[in-house]
N, C-alpha and C positions, 0 to 999 in steps of 0.2 A: 837553506844556509848554508853559505860557504863560508869560511874562518874573513875571510877578506872584508865580506856583508856584515861579521859581525860589530868587529872594534874593539872585541872584550880583552883586551893586548895577550893573543894568542902565539902573535909574530916574533916568539924570542921577546921583547924587548920588557921594562918591572914598568913598565906607563899602569898611571892609577886609568880601571876600565872608568869609560862614561855611561853613566844609567841615561838610553833615550825615556822618552814616554810610552806608554804601554800603545800598543797598535788592537784597535776592539775587532774582536772578526765577529762577527751575530751571528748569530741561524735561526731560525724565526720560524718556532713551529705554531701548528693554533692542537692547542684543549678547547674542546670544549665545554663551554658552561651552559649547562639545561640552566632556560626560568621562562617558567608556568607563566604559561594564559592564561586562563580560563575563560572560556566561552561559555554560557549558563545559556544553555538548550530543556524550553517548557513547552512540552507536550502536550495538547489540548481534545481532549479526547467530544470530541463535537454533535450529540444527536440531533438532525434535523428533522423536521415534522414533516411532514408531507400526508397530504389530504385525500387521504381516497373511496371513493363511493363503496358500500357497505350493501349488497342491494336484498331485501328483505321482501318475500309476498309471508304476505298472512292467506291462508287457505283457507276456504270454507267451503261447505259441502250446504246443498238443499236438496230435495225430491219433489220435482213435481207434476204432477199428474195430468192430464191432457188429454183430453171430453170431448173425442171426436161425435160426440150430440146421439143421439139416439135412433138406431135406426129404421129406415122405412119401408123398406126393402129387408128382402136376403141378397145379400150379396152372390151368393154360391147359387142361389137358383136361376139365378140367371146366366149362368154354365146350359152349358148343357148338360149334366150328369146331376144327379140325384141332389136335397140338401141332406142323406142323410150318408153320401158316399164321401160329406165336408171330414164327419165327425169320425169313419172308424178305415 
């Protein structure tokens, strides 16, 4: 600001200075203000039941005797060799 813009009486005269209304120069800045925002989270442990077949086998054992019946003749004798060669 130069002296001619000031009107403060610096021009050599003894005039009473005129005080003007102030000029406001605003410098805006941003200052963060943290506002808590709560987000509730609920964890659910879910167990789903799935039907799975489990095959169970009950085992039993028995002995069966198959009787071919009493022979009417010697099967070995029908062959070309002797009955006694069969056993020895």
